[in-house]
Each structure stands twice: as C-alpha cells, then as structure tokens.
N, C-alpha and C positions, 0 to 999 in steps of 0.2 A: 412415522413422522406425523406430528400434530398439524392439523389444518390451521393456517394462520387466520382464516376467515371465521370459522365457526368453532374451532377447538376440537373437532372430531379427531380421535387418535387412529382411526382406520382409513388411511389414505392409500391410494394405489399408484404404482409407478406405471406410467404410460409409455415412456421412452427414456432410454439411457444412451449416452454417447460420450466419447472422450471430449475434454475441454482443456483450454489453457495449455496447448502444446502437449497433451497427454499426461499432465500432472494432476488432473482432476477429472471427475466424472460428473456430467451434468445430467440431472434426472428431472423429467417433466412429470409432475404428479397431479392427480385428480382426486377430489373429495366427493365420494358418493352421497354424503349427507347434504351438502349445500351446492354441489356442482362447481365449486371453485377449482381453479387451476393455478399451480404455482411451480416454481423451479427450485431445486436444491442442488448443492454442489458437495461432492465428497472428495476430500483431499487426504493425502498421507500426512500424518503429523509425527515427526521423528521423536520429539520430546516436548514436554511442557516447558515453555519459556517464561521467565519472570523478568519484568523490566524494573531496573533500579533507577528511580527518578533522581534528579539532581538534589532534591531535599532529603534523600535517603529512603523515601517511601517506596514500597514494593507493590507491584500490581501484575496480574497475569497479562501476558502478551495478548493483544487483541488484533488479529489480522484485519478485521473490519475497520478498526481505528486507523491503522496504517493505510489501508485502501482509501478511506475518506480523505485523509490529508494529502495523499498523492493526487486523487481526483480533483481536489480543490486547486492544487498547484497547476494541474494540467487543463483546468477548465478553459474552454474556448481555444485550445491550442490544437494544431493539426497533427494529433497523435491518435492512431487507431486504438480502439478499446482493447483489441487483442494484444497490441504491443504493450499497453499499460498492464494488462493482466499478466503477461509474461514477465514484465519487470517486477511486479509485486511478488509473483511466485519465486523469482530468482532471489529477491531480497530475503524472503522467508526461508528458502533453502539455505542461503548463506548463513543466516542467523542460527538455524538449527544445526548446521554442520560445524559451527565454531567450537563445539565441544563443551561449552558452558551452558548451564540452564539459566544463570543469572547474567543478564546483559544490561549494561548501563544505557540509559536513554540517549546519551550523547553518541554512543557507538552506532545506535540505530539511525540517528539523525545524519551522521556522517556517511553511512552506507546509502541512505536515501538520496542525499545530495550528490553523491558520486554517480548513482544511477540516473538521476534527473539530468545531470550535466551532460551525460552521453546522449540523451535523446531530445532535450529541449532547453535552451539556455534561459528562456523567459520563465518556464516552470521552475528551473533551478533557482533563479533569483527570487521568485515568489516564495518558494519553500524556505530559502535561506533567510528571507526577511522575517519570517515567523520564528524559525529555528534559532536564529542568532539575535532575535528580539531587537530589530532595528527600531530606533526611537525618533530619528530625524531623517530628512532627505539626504543629509551628508552621509549617513550610514549607507544608503543605497549607492550614492555616488562613489564612495570609497570601494565598496564591494564590486561594483561594475567595472571600476577602473582596474581592479586586480584581474578581472577576466580578460581584458583587452591586452593583446600583445603590444609591447612598447613600439612606438613609432621612431623613425630616425631622429626626430627632434628631441625625443625624451631620453635617448640613450646617452 
C-alpha cells in the first residue's frame, strides 16, 4: 500500500481488526520512510458495478461517492458513525446481490432514501431534496406533507 504522505510503496501493517460489523477489515499502517500513520479498509467486493446515469452515461460505482452523499444528508444529525457505516455496507451488499452489474442511478437513489427514512427523517428529506431536485419551498412542503400521516380533519 502506497503511503499517502510521501508515496513510499513499502508500508507496514501495525494492527488489523474487524470493522463495520465484520464486513470489513480495518488496518492501521505505518510508513518507515516518513513516519506517517494511516488507516485502510479492506472489503469484499462481489462484483464490479456500473451506474447508468439518467442521461445514459455509464460510470463505475464509487462507494466513497455514496458515502459522501449519505454523510452530507446525516450531517449534524444524532446518528452514530457505526450506524451510518452499517447502513452504507447494507446498501452496497443489496446492490451487489441484485444480480445485475448495471444499475440505474434512480434505483440507487431509491434504496438510499429507503434506508435514510428508517434511521432519520431529516436526513431523508435532505437527501430527497437533492435526489428529486427540489426547485422551490413548495417542493419541500409537498414532500414533507406526504410524510405526515393524515389528521382527522384531512380525512
């Protein structure tokens, strides 16, 4: 593994332990050339996934991109990092087990929204506002209105 600080290719593993509910291995590494310390994660990848964008463009699935968008939605929300990591791993496992290597981006978006709805409604609305491309406050209002159960006066 190349050192991210100096580029040395001879780094040493100092500690390995299970991470993310035993679906990854966390390795603490040390670079003897510069003394830098860093962490890597090793995960099982069942198949190489390709995302089909709404404009037809194809790109390799990027777990880090998925993680960034979920972290943004969950920013300053009371959700433990371990819970977030479990959710991301669950989404990736679900995508890999779908049996297809080509996955439409809207399928990924729906799966993410489903997972966020289960753990934090604010994060769910945040993600939906970007995913569904809200343009005005009315879009938020309509979306949140759909989340609320009908009251007796609305029935």
